C-alpha positions as CSV (number, residue, x, y, z in Angstrom):
1,M,120.7,46.1,173.6
2,K,119.9,49.5,175.1
3,G,122.8,51.0,173.2
4,S,121.5,49.8,169.9
5,I,118.0,51.1,170.6
6,F,119.6,54.5,171.5
7,A,121.6,54.4,168.2
8,I,118.5,53.6,166.2
9,L,116.5,56.4,167.8
10,T,119.3,58.9,167.3
11,L,119.6,57.9,163.6
12,F,115.8,58.1,163.2
13,S,115.7,61.6,164.7
14,L,118.6,62.7,162.4
15,I,116.7,61.5,159.4
16,L,113.5,63.2,160.4
17,S,115.3,66.5,161.1
18,S,117.1,66.4,157.7
19,C,113.8,65.8,156.0
20,S,112.2,68.8,157.6
21,E,115.1,71.0,156.7
22,D,114.8,69.9,153.1
23,S,111.1,70.6,153.0
24,I,111.4,74.0,154.6
25,C,114.2,74.8,152.1
26,D,111.9,73.7,149.3
27,C,109.2,76.0,150.7
28,I,111.5,78.9,150.8
29,R,112.8,78.2,147.2
30,A,109.2,78.1,146.0
31,S,108.4,81.4,147.7
32,D,111.5,83.0,146.2
33,E,110.5,81.7,142.7
34,L,107.1,83.3,143.1
35,T,108.5,86.5,144.3
36,N,110.9,86.6,141.4
37,K,108.1,86.0,138.9
38,Y,106.1,88.8,140.5
39,D,109.1,91.1,140.2
40,Q,109.5,90.2,136.5
41,L,105.8,90.8,135.8
42,R,105.8,94.2,137.6
43,T,107.3,95.9,134.5
44,K,105.4,93.8,131.9
45,K,101.9,93.3,130.9
46,L,100.5,90.0,132.2
47,T,99.9,87.6,129.4
48,A,97.8,84.4,129.5
49,E,101.0,82.4,129.7
50,G,102.4,84.5,132.5
51,Q,99.1,84.2,134.4
52,K,99.2,80.4,134.0
53,E,102.8,80.4,135.3
54,V,102.0,82.5,138.3
55,K,99.0,80.2,139.2
56,E,101.3,77.1,138.9
57,L,103.9,78.8,141.2
58,I,101.2,79.7,143.7
59,K,100.0,76.1,143.7
60,T,103.5,74.8,144.1
61,K,104.2,77.2,147.0
62,K,101.0,76.3,148.8
63,A,101.8,72.6,148.5
64,K,105.4,72.9,149.7
65,C,104.7,75.5,152.5
66,K,101.5,74.0,154.0
67,E,103.2,72.5,157.0
68,F,104.9,75.8,157.8
69,E,101.9,78.2,157.7
70,L,101.8,78.7,161.4
71,M,105.5,79.1,161.9
72,S,106.6,82.4,163.3
73,G,108.7,84.9,161.2
74,P,111.8,84.7,163.4
75,E,111.8,80.9,163.4
76,M,111.3,80.9,159.6
77,M,114.3,83.3,159.2
78,E,116.4,81.1,161.5
79,R,115.6,78.0,159.6
80,K,116.1,79.8,156.2
81,A,119.7,80.5,157.2
82,S,120.3,76.7,157.2
83,C,119.2,76.3,153.6
84,K,121.8,76.2,150.9
């Protein structure tokens, strides 16, 4: 009985840790997309379409990164290394 409870708790913690890795990787990808868009627009005049795209990317980044706002830079870089 105790062994099965331990196995269930271990499985549950693995599932939770894999979910958080996915979400931090999603956050990092959203940040990278926004940075890439800013880089593209640096040499071009901002159009209404470009402005709309930037606003959408900002909105997406905020939504995906909300839970990581208070994370330190070194921790973020360490966790970024685990992303594919």
